[in-house]
C-alpha positions in Angstrom: 0.0 0.0 0.0 2.8 2.5 0.9 4.6 1.6 -2.3 1.9 3.1 -4.4 0.4 6.5 -3.7 -2.4 7.3 -6.2 -1.2 4.5 -8.4 2.4 5.7 -8.6 5.5 4.8 -6.7 7.1 7.3 -4.3 10.0 7.7 -6.7 7.6 8.7 -9.5 5.7 11.1 -7.2 8.9 12.8 -6.0 10.3 13.2 -9.5 7.5 15.5 -10.7 8.5 19.1 -11.2 5.7 20.6 -9.1 6.4 18.3 -6.2 10.2 19.2 -6.3 9.5 22.9 -6.4 7.0 22.5 -3.5 9.5 20.6 -1.4 12.2 23.2 -2.1 9.8 26.0 -1.0 8.9 24.1 2.2 12.5 23.6 3.1 13.3 27.3 2.4 10.4 28.3 4.6 11.4 26.1 7.5 14.9 27.3 7.3 13.8 30.9 7.2 11.6 30.5 10.2 14.3 28.7 12.1 17.0 31.2 11.3 15.0 34.4 11.5 16.4 35.4 14.8 20.0 35.0 13.6 19.3 36.9 10.4 17.8 39.7 12.4 20.8 39.8 14.7 23.1 40.0 11.6 21.0 42.8 10.1 20.8 44.9 13.3 24.3 44.1 14.7 22.8 43.4 18.1 22.7 40.4 20.3 19.5 41.2 22.1 16.5 41.1 19.8 13.0 41.9 21.4 10.3 39.3 20.9 8.1 41.7 19.0 10.9 42.9 16.5 9.4 43.8 13.1 12.2 42.3 11.0 12.1 39.0 13.0 8.3 38.8 12.6 8.5 39.7 8.9 11.0 36.9 8.3 8.9 34.4 10.1 5.8 35.4 8.2 7.7 35.1 4.9 8.9 31.6 6.0 5.3 30.6 6.8 4.1 31.9 3.4 6.8 29.9 1.7 5.7 26.7 3.5 2.1 27.3 2.6 3.0 27.9 -1.0 5.0 24.7 -1.2 2.1 22.7 0.3 -0.4 24.4 -2.1 1.8 23.4 -5.1 1.9 19.8 -4.0 -1.8 19.8 -3.4 -2.4 21.3 -6.9 -0.3 18.6 -8.4 -2.3 15.8 -6.6 -5.6 17.3 -7.6 -4.5 17.7 -11.3 -3.2 14.1 -11.2 -6.5 12.8 -9.8 -8.6 14.7 -12.4 -6.5 13.4 -15.4 -6.4 9.8 -14.2 
């Protein structure tokens, strides 16, 4: 059952361009959320960053938007595949 997702193997699913782009966006978003504090420290040249810093929050928001965009791309691919099947 796990070998075939929607009648395709995992290798076939992961080799599709929309899925690859979606996974890249997800990884970029996760890394941006995880590194937002360090990026903010590098931009402001300060060690103490307040919790409500605008740059830090903006970077986290951009990261979350990238994660959402990646998930949407993968979902669009799955819907298109189901419709054309």
